[in-house]
N, CA, C and O atoms as a CHARMM CRD file, in Angstrom:
* protein
*
  336
    1    1 MET  N     87.14800  49.44300  45.83400 PROA 1      0.00000
    2    1 MET  CA    86.69000  48.93000  47.11600 PROA 1      0.00000
    3    1 MET  C     85.96000  47.61400  46.88900 PROA 1      0.00000
    4    1 MET  O     85.10900  47.50300  46.00700 PROA 1      0.00000
    5    2 LYS  N     86.30000  46.64000  47.68300 PROA 2      0.00000
    6    2 LYS  CA    85.62600  45.35500  47.56600 PROA 2      0.00000
    7    2 LYS  C     84.63600  45.18500  48.72800 PROA 2      0.00000
    8    2 LYS  O     84.98300  45.42200  49.88500 PROA 2      0.00000
    9    3 THR  N     83.42300  44.78000  48.41400 PROA 3      0.00000
   10    3 THR  CA    82.39400  44.52700  49.40700 PROA 3      0.00000
   11    3 THR  C     81.94200  43.07700  49.28500 PROA 3      0.00000
   12    3 THR  O     81.68700  42.59000  48.18400 PROA 3      0.00000
   13    4 VAL  N     81.84600  42.39400  50.41700 PROA 4      0.00000
   14    4 VAL  CA    81.29600  41.04000  50.45500 PROA 4      0.00000
   15    4 VAL  C     80.02600  41.15400  51.29300 PROA 4      0.00000
   16    4 VAL  O     80.05800  41.64700  52.42100 PROA 4      0.00000
   17    5 TYR  N     78.90000  40.68900  50.72800 PROA 5      0.00000
   18    5 TYR  CA    77.59700  40.86500  51.35600 PROA 5      0.00000
   19    5 TYR  C     76.84100  39.53600  51.36800 PROA 5      0.00000
   20    5 TYR  O     76.79800  38.82400  50.36500 PROA 5      0.00000
   21    6 LYS  N     76.24800  39.21600  52.51500 PROA 6      0.00000
   22    6 LYS  CA    75.41000  38.02600  52.61500 PROA 6      0.00000
   23    6 LYS  C     73.92900  38.45800  52.51300 PROA 6      0.00000
   24    6 LYS  O     73.38200  39.04900  53.44400 PROA 6      0.00000
   25    7 PRO  N     73.30900  38.15700  51.38900 PROA 7      0.00000
   26    7 PRO  CA    71.89400  38.58000  51.18900 PROA 7      0.00000
   27    7 PRO  C     70.95300  37.83400  52.15300 PROA 7      0.00000
   28    7 PRO  O     71.23800  36.72100  52.59700 PROA 7      0.00000
   29    8 LYS  N     69.86000  38.47000  52.44800 PROA 8      0.00000
   30    8 LYS  CA    68.85700  37.93000  53.35900 PROA 8      0.00000
   31    8 LYS  C     67.51500  37.73900  52.64300 PROA 8      0.00000
   32    8 LYS  O     67.05700  38.63300  51.93100 PROA 8      0.00000
   33    9 GLY  N     66.88700  36.57300  52.83300 PROA 9      0.00000
   34    9 GLY  CA    65.53900  36.33800  52.31600 PROA 9      0.00000
   35    9 GLY  C     65.47400  35.95500  50.85500 PROA 9      0.00000
   36    9 GLY  O     64.39200  35.97200  50.26700 PROA 9      0.00000
   37   10 VAL  N     66.61200  35.60400  50.24200 PROA 10     0.00000
   38   10 VAL  CA    66.64500  35.21900  48.83400 PROA 10     0.00000
   39   10 VAL  C     67.46000  33.94100  48.63100 PROA 10     0.00000
   40   10 VAL  O     68.07800  33.43900  49.57000 PROA 10     0.00000
   41   11 CYS  N     67.45900  33.43000  47.43100 PROA 11     0.00000
   42   11 CYS  CA    68.16500  32.18300  47.12900 PROA 11     0.00000
   43   11 CYS  C     69.67500  32.37900  47.04300 PROA 11     0.00000
   44   11 CYS  O     70.43000  31.46900  47.38500 PROA 11     0.00000
   45   12 SER  N     70.12100  33.52000  46.60600 PROA 12     0.00000
   46   12 SER  CA    71.57100  33.73100  46.48800 PROA 12     0.00000
   47   12 SER  C     72.18900  33.72700  47.87600 PROA 12     0.00000
   48   12 SER  O     71.53500  34.08000  48.85700 PROA 12     0.00000
   49   13 ARG  N     73.47800  33.31900  47.95500 PROA 13     0.00000
   50   13 ARG  CA    74.13300  33.15800  49.23900 PROA 13     0.00000
   51   13 ARG  C     75.20100  34.18400  49.53500 PROA 13     0.00000
   52   13 ARG  O     75.46900  34.48900  50.69700 PROA 13     0.00000
   53   14 LEU  N     75.82100  34.72600  48.47800 PROA 14     0.00000
   54   14 LEU  CA    76.93900  35.66000  48.68200 PROA 14     0.00000
   55   14 LEU  C     77.07100  36.58000  47.48700 PROA 14     0.00000
   56   14 LEU  O     76.93500  36.15000  46.34100 PROA 14     0.00000
   57   15 MET  N     77.33800  37.86200  47.75800 PROA 15     0.00000
   58   15 MET  CA    77.54100  38.85000  46.73200 PROA 15     0.00000
   59   15 MET  C     78.89400  39.50000  46.94200 PROA 15     0.00000
   60   15 MET  O     79.18200  40.03100  48.01500 PROA 15     0.00000
   61   16 GLU  N     79.72600  39.45300  45.90100 PROA 16     0.00000
   62   16 GLU  CA    81.04200  40.09000  45.95500 PROA 16     0.00000
   63   16 GLU  C     81.04800  41.22900  44.91900 PROA 16     0.00000
   64   16 GLU  O     80.85600  40.99400  43.72600 PROA 16     0.00000
   65   17 ILE  N     81.26800  42.44500  45.38800 PROA 17     0.00000
   66   17 ILE  CA    81.13000  43.61900  44.54600 PROA 17     0.00000
   67   17 ILE  C     82.41900  44.42100  44.60000 PROA 17     0.00000
   68   17 ILE  O     82.98200  44.65800  45.66900 PROA 17     0.00000
   69   18 GLU  N     82.86800  44.82900  43.43500 PROA 18     0.00000
   70   18 GLU  CA    84.05300  45.67500  43.32200 PROA 18     0.00000
   71   18 GLU  C     83.61700  47.01100  42.75000 PROA 18     0.00000
   72   18 GLU  O     83.02400  47.06400  41.67300 PROA 18     0.00000
   73   19 THR  N     83.90700  48.09500  43.46700 PROA 19     0.00000
   74   19 THR  CA    83.57800  49.44500  42.98900 PROA 19     0.00000
   75   19 THR  C     84.85100  50.30400  42.99800 PROA 19     0.00000
   76   19 THR  O     85.80500  50.04800  43.73300 PROA 19     0.00000
   77   20 GLU  N     84.81500  51.32800  42.14900 PROA 20     0.00000
   78   20 GLU  CA    85.93000  52.26700  42.09800 PROA 20     0.00000
   79   20 GLU  C     85.37100  53.63000  41.71000 PROA 20     0.00000
   80   20 GLU  O     84.68900  53.77600  40.69500 PROA 20     0.00000
   81   21 ASP  N     85.67700  54.62800  42.54400 PROA 21     0.00000
   82   21 ASP  CA    85.21200  55.99400  42.30700 PROA 21     0.00000
   83   21 ASP  C     83.71800  56.07000  42.07600 PROA 21     0.00000
   84   21 ASP  O     83.26200  56.81900  41.21200 PROA 21     0.00000
   85   22 GLY  N     82.93400  55.29200  42.84800 PROA 22     0.00000
   86   22 GLY  CA    81.48100  55.33500  42.75500 PROA 22     0.00000
   87   22 GLY  C     80.88800  54.61000  41.56400 PROA 22     0.00000
   88   22 GLY  O     79.70800  54.78500  41.25900 PROA 22     0.00000
   89   23 VAL  N     81.68400  53.80200  40.88900 PROA 23     0.00000
   90   23 VAL  CA    81.21600  53.05200  39.71600 PROA 23     0.00000
   91   23 VAL  C     81.39700  51.54800  39.99600 PROA 23     0.00000
   92   23 VAL  O     82.41400  51.12400  40.54500 PROA 23     0.00000
   93   24 VAL  N     80.38600  50.75800  39.60500 PROA 24     0.00000
   94   24 VAL  CA    80.45100  49.32400  39.76700 PROA 24     0.00000
   95   24 VAL  C     81.40800  48.75500  38.74200 PROA 24     0.00000
   96   24 VAL  O     81.20400  48.93800  37.54200 PROA 24     0.00000
   97   25 LYS  N     82.46000  48.06100  39.19400 PROA 25     0.00000
   98   25 LYS  CA    83.41800  47.46400  38.30600 PROA 25     0.00000
   99   25 LYS  C     83.09500  46.00000  38.02900 PROA 25     0.00000
  100   25 LYS  O     83.21200  45.54800  36.89000 PROA 25     0.00000
  101   26 SER  N     82.68500  45.24500  39.06600 PROA 26     0.00000
  102   26 SER  CA    82.30300  43.83800  38.85700 PROA 26     0.00000
  103   26 SER  C     81.39100  43.38000  39.99400 PROA 26     0.00000
  104   26 SER  O     81.41900  43.90800  41.10500 PROA 26     0.00000
  105   27 VAL  N     80.59000  42.38200  39.66500 PROA 27     0.00000
  106   27 VAL  CA    79.66800  41.77300  40.63700 PROA 27     0.00000
  107   27 VAL  C     79.70300  40.26100  40.40400 PROA 27     0.00000
  108   27 VAL  O     79.56600  39.78100  39.27900 PROA 27     0.00000
  109   28 LYS  N     79.89100  39.53500  41.49600 PROA 28     0.00000
  110   28 LYS  CA    79.81500  38.06200  41.42900 PROA 28     0.00000
  111   28 LYS  C     78.84000  37.63100  42.50100 PROA 28     0.00000
  112   28 LYS  O     78.99300  37.96600  43.67600 PROA 28     0.00000
  113   29 ILE  N     77.82300  36.87400  42.07600 PROA 29     0.00000
  114   29 ILE  CA    76.77600  36.38200  42.98400 PROA 29     0.00000
  115   29 ILE  C     76.78300  34.87800  42.98600 PROA 29     0.00000
  116   29 ILE  O     76.71300  34.24700  41.93100 PROA 29     0.00000
  117   30 SER  N     76.86900  34.28800  44.18400 PROA 30     0.00000
  118   30 SER  CA    76.86100  32.84600  44.33800 PROA 30     0.00000
  119   30 SER  C     75.47400  32.37900  44.76900 PROA 30     0.00000
  120   30 SER  O     74.86200  32.96900  45.65900 PROA 30     0.00000
  121   31 GLY  N     74.99000  31.33000  44.14200 PROA 31     0.00000
  122   31 GLY  CA    73.65700  30.81500  44.44500 PROA 31     0.00000
  123   31 GLY  C     72.61500  31.56900  43.63900 PROA 31     0.00000
  124   31 GLY  O     72.94300  32.49300  42.89500 PROA 31     0.00000
  125   32 GLY  N     71.37000  31.17700  43.78600 PROA 32     0.00000
  126   32 GLY  CA    70.29600  31.83100  43.07700 PROA 32     0.00000
  127   32 GLY  C     70.17000  31.38400  41.63200 PROA 32     0.00000
  128   32 GLY  O     70.74200  30.36400  41.24900 PROA 32     0.00000
  129   33 CYS  N     69.43300  32.12700  40.82900 PROA 33     0.00000
  130   33 CYS  CA    69.18400  31.81700  39.42400 PROA 33     0.00000
  131   33 CYS  C     70.35800  32.30000  38.58800 PROA 33     0.00000
  132   33 CYS  O     70.45900  33.48800  38.28100 PROA 33     0.00000
  133   34 SER  N     71.22500  31.40300  38.22800 PROA 34     0.00000
  134   34 SER  CA    72.51800  31.75000  37.62300 PROA 34     0.00000
  135   34 SER  C     72.39600  32.69400  36.41900 PROA 34     0.00000
  136   34 SER  O     73.05400  33.73400  36.38000 PROA 34     0.00000
  137   35 GLY  N     71.57500  32.34400  35.45900 PROA 35     0.00000
  138   35 GLY  CA    71.47700  33.18500  34.25600 PROA 35     0.00000
  139   35 GLY  C     70.99600  34.56400  34.54800 PROA 35     0.00000
  140   35 GLY  O     71.56900  35.53500  34.05500 PROA 35     0.00000
  141   36 ASN  N     69.94600  34.68900  35.34700 PROA 36     0.00000
  142   36 ASN  CA    69.40900  36.01900  35.68000 PROA 36     0.00000
  143   36 ASN  C     70.44100  36.84500  36.45900 PROA 36     0.00000
  144   36 ASN  O     70.60900  38.03600  36.19800 PROA 36     0.00000
  145   37 LEU  N     71.11400  36.22600  37.39300 PROA 37     0.00000
  146   37 LEU  CA    72.06600  36.96600  38.22000 PROA 37     0.00000
  147   37 LEU  C     73.31900  37.34600  37.43200 PROA 37     0.00000
  148   37 LEU  O     73.90200  38.40000  37.68500 PROA 37     0.00000
  149   38 GLN  N     73.73800  36.52200  36.49600 PROA 38     0.00000
  150   38 GLN  CA    74.85400  36.90200  35.62700 PROA 38     0.00000
  151   38 GLN  C     74.43000  38.08700  34.75900 PROA 38     0.00000
  152   38 GLN  O     75.21500  39.00900  34.54200 PROA 38     0.00000
  153   39 GLY  N     73.20300  38.06500  34.26800 PROA 39     0.00000
  154   39 GLY  CA    72.68600  39.17900  33.46000 PROA 39     0.00000
  155   39 GLY  C     72.64500  40.47100  34.24300 PROA 39     0.00000
  156   39 GLY  O     73.09600  41.50900  33.75900 PROA 39     0.00000
  157   40 ILE  N     72.11000  40.41600  35.44800 PROA 40     0.00000
  158   40 ILE  CA    72.02500  41.60500  36.30500 PROA 40     0.00000
  159   40 ILE  C     73.43300  42.12000  36.59700 PROA 40     0.00000
  160   40 ILE  O     73.69500  43.32100  36.53000 PROA 40     0.00000
  161   41 SER  N     74.32300  41.20500  36.91600 PROA 41     0.00000
  162   41 SER  CA    75.70500  41.59800  37.24400 PROA 41     0.00000
  163   41 SER  C     76.36100  42.32800  36.08500 PROA 41     0.00000
  164   41 SER  O     77.03100  43.34000  36.29300 PROA 41     0.00000
  165   42 ARG  N     76.18000  41.83000  34.86900 PROA 42     0.00000
  166   42 ARG  CA    76.76600  42.48300  33.69000 PROA 42     0.00000
  167   42 ARG  C     76.11300  43.81000  33.38400 PROA 42     0.00000
  168   42 ARG  O     76.77600  44.75400  32.95300 PROA 42     0.00000
  169   43 LEU  N     74.80700  43.88500  33.60700 PROA 43     0.00000
  170   43 LEU  CA    74.10700  45.14700  33.32600 PROA 43     0.00000
  171   43 LEU  C     74.55100  46.28700  34.22400 PROA 43     0.00000
  172   43 LEU  O     74.62300  47.43200  33.78000 PROA 43     0.00000
  173   44 VAL  N     74.85700  45.98400  35.50700 PROA 44     0.00000
  174   44 VAL  CA    75.23900  47.06400  36.41900 PROA 44     0.00000
  175   44 VAL  C     76.71300  47.43900  36.30400 PROA 44     0.00000
  176   44 VAL  O     77.10500  48.50000  36.79000 PROA 44     0.00000
  177   45 GLU  N     77.53600  46.61000  35.68000 PROA 45     0.00000
  178   45 GLU  CA    78.95700  46.93400  35.51700 PROA 45     0.00000
  179   45 GLU  C     79.06600  48.20800  34.66800 PROA 45     0.00000
  180   45 GLU  O     78.46900  48.31800  33.59700 PROA 45     0.00000
  181   46 GLY  N     79.84800  49.16200  35.18200 PROA 46     0.00000
  182   46 GLY  CA    80.00600  50.44400  34.49400 PROA 46     0.00000
  183   46 GLY  C     78.98500  51.49500  34.92600 PROA 46     0.00000
  184   46 GLY  O     79.12500  52.67200  34.59500 PROA 46     0.00000
  185   47 MET  N     77.98400  51.07900  35.64700 PROA 47     0.00000
  186   47 MET  CA    76.93900  51.98700  36.14000 PROA 47     0.00000
  187   47 MET  C     77.38300  52.61300  37.45700 PROA 47     0.00000
  188   47 MET  O     78.13200  51.99900  38.21700 PROA 47     0.00000
  189   48 THR  N     76.93100  53.81900  37.72500 PROA 48     0.00000
  190   48 THR  CA    77.25800  54.37500  39.03900 PROA 48     0.00000
  191   48 THR  C     76.51000  53.60000  40.11400 PROA 48     0.00000
  192   48 THR  O     75.44300  53.04400  39.85700 PROA 48     0.00000
  193   49 VAL  N     77.05200  53.56500  41.28000 PROA 49     0.00000
  194   49 VAL  CA    76.43200  52.85700  42.38700 PROA 49     0.00000
  195   49 VAL  C     75.04600  53.44500  42.65500 PROA 49     0.00000
  196   49 VAL  O     74.08600  52.70500  42.87200 PROA 49     0.00000
  197   50 GLU  N     74.94400  54.76100  42.63900 PROA 50     0.00000
  198   50 GLU  CA    73.66500  55.43500  42.90400 PROA 50     0.00000
  199   50 GLU  C     72.58700  55.02700  41.89600 PROA 50     0.00000
  200   50 GLU  O     71.44500  54.76000  42.27000 PROA 50     0.00000
  201   51 GLU  N     72.96200  54.98200  40.61900 PROA 51     0.00000
  202   51 GLU  CA    72.00300  54.62500  39.56300 PROA 51     0.00000
  203   51 GLU  C     71.57800  53.17800  39.71100 PROA 51     0.00000
  204   51 GLU  O     70.39400  52.87400  39.55800 PROA 51     0.00000
  205   52 ALA  N     72.50600  52.27200  40.00400 PROA 52     0.00000
  206   52 ALA  CA    72.16600  50.86600  40.18600 PROA 52     0.00000
  207   52 ALA  C     71.20000  50.68900  41.35700 PROA 52     0.00000
  208   52 ALA  O     70.22900  49.93900  41.25400 PROA 52     0.00000
  209   53 VAL  N     71.46100  51.37500  42.46300 PROA 53     0.00000
  210   53 VAL  CA    70.55400  51.30300  43.62200 PROA 53     0.00000
  211   53 VAL  C     69.17500  51.80200  43.25700 PROA 53     0.00000
  212   53 VAL  O     68.16700  51.17500  43.58300 PROA 53     0.00000
  213   54 LYS  N     69.13700  52.94500  42.57000 PROA 54     0.00000
  214   54 LYS  CA    67.85600  53.55700  42.16500 PROA 54     0.00000
  215   54 LYS  C     67.03600  52.60000  41.28900 PROA 54     0.00000
  216   54 LYS  O     65.81300  52.54600  41.42300 PROA 54     0.00000
  217   55 ARG  N     67.67400  51.86600  40.41900 PROA 55     0.00000
  218   55 ARG  CA    66.94600  50.95400  39.51000 PROA 55     0.00000
  219   55 ARG  C     66.49000  49.66600  40.15400 PROA 55     0.00000
  220   55 ARG  O     65.47200  49.10400  39.75100 PROA 55     0.00000
  221   56 MET  N     67.23200  49.17600  41.16400 PROA 56     0.00000
  222   56 MET  CA    66.93100  47.85500  41.72200 PROA 56     0.00000
  223   56 MET  C     66.24700  47.86200  43.08300 PROA 56     0.00000
  224   56 MET  O     65.59000  46.88400  43.44100 PROA 56     0.00000
  225   57 LYS  N     66.38400  48.92300  43.83400 PROA 57     0.00000
  226   57 LYS  CA    65.85200  48.94400  45.19200 PROA 57     0.00000
  227   57 LYS  C     64.32300  48.80700  45.16500 PROA 57     0.00000
  228   57 LYS  O     63.64200  49.50700  44.41600 PROA 57     0.00000
  229   58 GLY  N     63.80100  47.90400  45.98500 PROA 58     0.00000
  230   58 GLY  CA    62.35700  47.72100  46.09100 PROA 58     0.00000
  231   58 GLY  C     61.77200  46.65300  45.20600 PROA 58     0.00000
  232   58 GLY  O     60.57800  46.36700  45.29500 PROA 58     0.00000
  233   59 ILE  N     62.59100  46.04600  44.34000 PROA 59     0.00000
  234   59 ILE  CA    62.09400  44.97300  43.47500 PROA 59     0.00000
  235   59 ILE  C     61.79600  43.75100  44.35300 PROA 59     0.00000
  236   59 ILE  O     62.60000  43.39400  45.21400 PROA 59     0.00000
  237   60 ARG  N     60.65900  43.12100  44.13800 PROA 60     0.00000
  238   60 ARG  CA    60.27200  41.95700  44.92700 PROA 60     0.00000
  239   60 ARG  C     60.28400  40.71500  44.05900 PROA 60     0.00000
  240   60 ARG  O     60.13000  40.79300  42.84100 PROA 60     0.00000
  241   61 CYS  N     60.46900  39.57400  44.69500 PROA 61     0.00000
  242   61 CYS  CA    60.44000  38.25800  44.01400 PROA 61     0.00000
  243   61 CYS  C     59.19900  37.52700  44.50400 PROA 61     0.00000
  244   61 CYS  O     59.14500  37.05800  45.64100 PROA 61     0.00000
  245   62 GLY  N     58.20700  37.43800  43.62900 PROA 62     0.00000
  246   62 GLY  CA    56.96900  36.75800  44.01900 PROA 62     0.00000
  247   62 GLY  C     56.36600  37.36600  45.26300 PROA 62     0.00000
  248   62 GLY  O     56.13400  38.57300  45.32200 PROA 62     0.00000
  249   63 PHE  N     56.11000  36.53200  46.25800 PROA 63     0.00000
  250   63 PHE  CA    55.50300  37.00400  47.49600 PROA 63     0.00000
  251   63 PHE  C     56.52500  37.42000  48.53800 PROA 63     0.00000
  252   63 PHE  O     56.16000  37.83900  49.63600 PROA 63     0.00000
  253   64 LYS  N     57.81700  37.30800  48.19800 PROA 64     0.00000
  254   64 LYS  CA    58.86700  37.74600  49.14100 PROA 64     0.00000
  255   64 LYS  C     58.88800  39.26500  49.22700 PROA 64     0.00000
  256   64 LYS  O     58.48200  39.95800  48.29400 PROA 64     0.00000
  257   65 SER  N     59.35600  39.76300  50.33400 PROA 65     0.00000
  258   65 SER  CA    59.45000  41.20600  50.51700 PROA 65     0.00000
  259   65 SER  C     60.72500  41.78200  49.91900 PROA 65     0.00000
  260   65 SER  O     60.96300  42.98700  50.00200 PROA 65     0.00000
  261   66 THR  N     61.55300  40.92100  49.31200 PROA 66     0.00000
  262   66 THR  CA    62.81000  41.35300  48.71600 PROA 66     0.00000
  263   66 THR  C     63.07400  40.48800  47.48600 PROA 66     0.00000
  264   66 THR  O     62.24500  39.65700  47.11500 PROA 66     0.00000
  265   67 SER  N     64.22700  40.68800  46.85900 PROA 67     0.00000
  266   67 SER  CA    64.65100  39.92000  45.68300 PROA 67     0.00000
  267   67 SER  C     66.17300  40.00800  45.61300 PROA 67     0.00000
  268   67 SER  O     66.78700  40.76700  46.36300 PROA 67     0.00000
  269   68 CYS  N     66.77000  39.25000  44.73200 PROA 68     0.00000
  270   68 CYS  CA    68.22900  39.36500  44.55200 PROA 68     0.00000
  271   68 CYS  C     68.62400  40.76700  44.06400 PROA 68     0.00000
  272   68 CYS  O     69.61200  41.31000  44.56100 PROA 68     0.00000
  273   69 PRO  N     67.90000  41.37600  43.11700 PROA 69     0.00000
  274   69 PRO  CA    68.26000  42.74800  42.75100 PROA 69     0.00000
  275   69 PRO  C     68.11500  43.72000  43.93400 PROA 69     0.00000
  276   69 PRO  O     68.94600  44.61200  44.10200 PROA 69     0.00000
  277   70 ASP  N     67.07400  43.55300  44.74500 PROA 70     0.00000
  278   70 ASP  CA    66.90000  44.39800  45.91200 PROA 70     0.00000
  279   70 ASP  C     68.04100  44.20300  46.91300 PROA 70     0.00000
  280   70 ASP  O     68.51300  45.16700  47.51600 PROA 70     0.00000
  281   71 GLN  N     68.47700  42.96400  47.08600 PROA 71     0.00000
  282   71 GLN  CA    69.57000  42.67300  47.97700 PROA 71     0.00000
  283   71 GLN  C     70.89600  43.21600  47.40300 PROA 71     0.00000
  284   71 GLN  O     71.76500  43.64600  48.16100 PROA 71     0.00000
  285   72 LEU  N     71.04800  43.19500  46.09400 PROA 72     0.00000
  286   72 LEU  CA    72.22800  43.79400  45.47000 PROA 72     0.00000
  287   72 LEU  C     72.22700  45.30400  45.71300 PROA 72     0.00000
  288   72 LEU  O     73.27700  45.89400  45.96800 PROA 72     0.00000
  289   73 ALA  N     71.04500  45.92900  45.63400 PROA 73     0.00000
  290   73 ALA  CA    70.92500  47.35200  45.94500 PROA 73     0.00000
  291   73 ALA  C     71.33900  47.62100  47.39800 PROA 73     0.00000
  292   73 ALA  O     72.03100  48.59900  47.67800 PROA 73     0.00000
  293   74 ALA  N     70.91400  46.75300  48.31400 PROA 74     0.00000
  294   74 ALA  CA    71.29000  46.90800  49.72800 PROA 74     0.00000
  295   74 ALA  C     72.81500  46.78800  49.89400 PROA 74     0.00000
  296   74 ALA  O     73.42700  47.53800  50.65400 PROA 74     0.00000
  297   75 ALA  N     73.40600  45.84100  49.17700 PROA 75     0.00000
  298   75 ALA  CA    74.85900  45.67700  49.25300 PROA 75     0.00000
  299   75 ALA  C     75.58100  46.91900  48.70500 PROA 75     0.00000
  300   75 ALA  O     76.58100  47.36900  49.26500 PROA 75     0.00000
  301   76 LEU  N     75.05300  47.45600  47.60400 PROA 76     0.00000
  302   76 LEU  CA    75.65000  48.64900  47.03700 PROA 76     0.00000
  303   76 LEU  C     75.49000  49.86500  47.95300 PROA 76     0.00000
  304   76 LEU  O     76.38200  50.70800  48.04600 PROA 76     0.00000
  305   77 GLU  N     74.32600  49.94200  48.63300 PROA 77     0.00000
  306   77 GLU  CA    74.13400  51.02900  49.61000 PROA 77     0.00000
  307   77 GLU  C     75.15500  50.92100  50.72600 PROA 77     0.00000
  308   77 GLU  O     75.63800  51.93400  51.23100 PROA 77     0.00000
  309   78 SER  N     75.48700  49.69000  51.11400 PROA 78     0.00000
  310   78 SER  CA    76.50000  49.53300  52.16900 PROA 78     0.00000
  311   78 SER  C     77.87200  50.00400  51.69700 PROA 78     0.00000
  312   78 SER  O     78.67500  50.46400  52.50900 PROA 78     0.00000
  313   79 THR  N     78.15500  49.89700  50.39500 PROA 79     0.00000
  314   79 THR  CA    79.42400  50.42100  49.89600 PROA 79     0.00000
  315   79 THR  C     79.43700  51.93800  49.95000 PROA 79     0.00000
  316   79 THR  O     80.47500  52.55200  50.19900 PROA 79     0.00000
  317   80 LEU  N     78.27200  52.54300  49.71300 PROA 80     0.00000
  318   80 LEU  CA    78.20500  54.03500  49.80700 PROA 80     0.00000
  319   80 LEU  C     78.47300  54.48700  51.22800 PROA 80     0.00000
  320   80 LEU  O     79.19600  55.46100  51.44000 PROA 80     0.00000
  321   81 LYS  N     77.90300  53.79600  52.20900 PROA 81     0.00000
  322   81 LYS  CA    78.09300  54.16000  53.61100 PROA 81     0.00000
  323   81 LYS  C     79.55200  53.93300  54.02400 PROA 81     0.00000
  324   81 LYS  O     80.10400  54.72200  54.79100 PROA 81     0.00000
  325   82 SER  N     80.17600  52.87200  53.52700 PROA 82     0.00000
  326   82 SER  CA    81.57200  52.59300  53.85900 PROA 82     0.00000
  327   82 SER  C     82.51600  53.61500  53.26800 PROA 82     0.00000
  328   82 SER  O     83.57400  53.89600  53.83200 PROA 82     0.00000
  329   83 ALA  N     82.13100  54.17900  52.11600 PROA 83     0.00000
  330   83 ALA  CA    82.98300  55.14700  51.42200 PROA 83     0.00000
  331   83 ALA  C     82.92900  56.52800  52.09400 PROA 83     0.00000
  332   83 ALA  O     83.79900  57.36700  51.86000 PROA 83     0.00000
  333   84 GLU  N     81.91400  56.75900  52.92200 PROA 84     0.00000
  334   84 GLU  CA    81.78000  58.09600  53.55600 PROA 84     0.00000
  335   84 GLU  C     82.78500  58.28400  54.65200 PROA 84     0.00000
  336   84 GLU  O     82.81600  59.33900  55.28600 PROA 84     0.00000
């Protein structure tokens, strides 16, 4: 399943996520801190969607109420809802 998500309140502009059978297959994030987002993307590949959400949900960036990892968790949660 492919999900395209527009994050809110962060520097990144677009998240493209590919999942299969509840597992993250690939993540591509446009905008934001390139090195950090490439690292996060590679770390969650092969992880279950639920585990990735559990690890990233609620992470904040400085004084912002969200972060790119938190927005990635929101995008992954939307894939869970779409799969139901």
